[in-house]
C-alpha positions as CSV (number, residue, x, y, z in Angstrom):
1,M,0.0,0.0,0.0
2,A,1.3,3.4,-0.9
3,G,-1.5,5.6,0.2
4,K,-3.3,5.8,-3.1
5,F,-6.9,7.1,-2.5
6,S,-9.5,9.0,-4.4
7,K,-10.5,12.0,-2.2
8,S,-8.8,14.4,0.2
9,I,-9.9,17.4,2.2
10,T,-7.9,20.1,4.0
11,T,-8.0,20.8,7.7
12,D,-9.5,24.2,7.0
13,E,-12.4,22.6,5.0
14,V,-13.1,20.2,7.8
15,A,-13.1,23.0,10.4
16,A,-15.4,25.1,8.2
17,Q,-17.9,22.3,7.7
18,M,-18.0,21.7,11.4
19,K,-18.6,25.4,12.1
20,Q,-21.5,25.2,9.7
21,G,-23.0,22.5,11.8
22,K,-22.5,19.7,9.3
23,K,-22.5,16.2,10.8
24,L,-19.1,14.7,9.9
25,N,-18.0,11.1,10.4
26,I,-14.3,11.4,11.4
27,V,-12.0,8.5,12.2
28,D,-8.6,9.2,13.9
29,V,-6.1,6.4,13.1
30,R,-3.3,7.6,15.4
31,E,-2.0,5.6,18.3
32,Q,-3.5,6.0,21.8
33,D,-0.9,8.4,23.1
34,E,-1.4,10.7,20.1
35,W,-5.2,10.5,20.5
36,N,-4.8,11.4,24.2
37,S,-2.7,14.5,23.3
38,G,-5.8,16.0,21.6
39,H,-8.3,15.0,18.9
40,I,-11.1,16.5,16.9
41,A,-14.4,16.6,18.8
42,G,-16.7,13.8,17.8
43,A,-14.0,11.7,16.1
44,K,-13.9,8.0,16.5
45,H,-10.6,6.4,17.5
46,I,-9.5,3.4,15.6
47,P,-5.7,3.0,15.4
48,L,-4.3,2.2,12.0
49,G,-3.2,-1.3,13.1
50,M,-6.8,-2.1,14.1
51,I,-8.6,-0.8,10.9
52,S,-8.7,-4.3,9.3
53,H,-10.4,-5.7,12.4
54,R,-12.7,-2.8,13.3
55,H,-13.8,-1.4,9.9
56,K,-17.3,-2.8,10.5
57,E,-17.8,0.0,13.1
58,L,-17.9,2.3,10.1
59,D,-20.8,2.8,7.6
60,P,-19.5,2.1,4.1
61,K,-22.2,4.2,2.6
62,Q,-21.5,7.4,4.6
63,E,-18.5,9.5,3.8
64,T,-15.8,9.2,6.5
65,I,-12.9,11.6,6.9
66,V,-9.8,9.8,8.1
67,V,-7.2,11.7,10.2
68,C,-3.7,11.0,11.5
69,R,-0.8,13.2,12.6
70,S,0.4,14.3,9.2
71,G,-1.8,12.7,6.6
72,N,0.4,9.7,5.7
73,R,-1.1,6.9,7.9
74,S,-4.6,8.2,7.1
75,G,-3.7,7.9,3.5
76,L,-2.9,4.3,4.0
77,A,-6.1,3.8,6.0
78,C,-8.0,5.4,3.1
79,E,-6.4,3.1,0.6
80,L,-7.3,0.0,2.6
81,L,-10.9,1.1,3.4
82,E,-11.5,2.3,-0.1
83,S,-10.5,-1.2,-1.4
84,M,-13.1,-2.6,0.9
85,G,-15.8,-0.4,-0.6
86,Y,-15.8,2.5,2.0
87,N,-16.4,6.1,1.1
88,V,-13.4,7.7,2.7
89,V,-11.6,11.1,2.5
90,N,-8.1,11.7,3.7
91,M,-7.6,14.9,5.8
92,T,-4.3,16.3,4.3
93,G,-1.8,17.7,6.8
94,G,-3.4,15.8,9.6
95,M,-3.4,17.0,13.2
96,M,-0.1,18.9,12.6
97,S,-2.1,21.3,10.4
98,W,-5.3,21.4,12.5
99,T,-5.7,24.9,14.0
100,D,-9.2,24.5,15.4
101,T,-10.1,23.3,18.9
102,V,-9.4,19.8,20.2
103,E,-10.8,17.7,23.0
104,Y,-8.9,15.4,25.3
């Protein structure tokens, strides 16, 4: 896997959609310590290594935004999920580029 996926979104676009009140499905694929250091409100935590086991927790018909620290691991997760028929979008820049609020 090389992180080949169909769709991406910027951190600013995600933040803007949240501010508009749009209900977003967000999955954070970072490790537990990274998640604990701050994550996007309402995101679901499924570490990358668990995606193949826990993907059924996601709705393949609904668009899901996938997040990691920089956008690389989320790209890999998008490639895997997309190959299984999920509608996924990679958040480019990851949490390193996220300037909106986080929860702990």
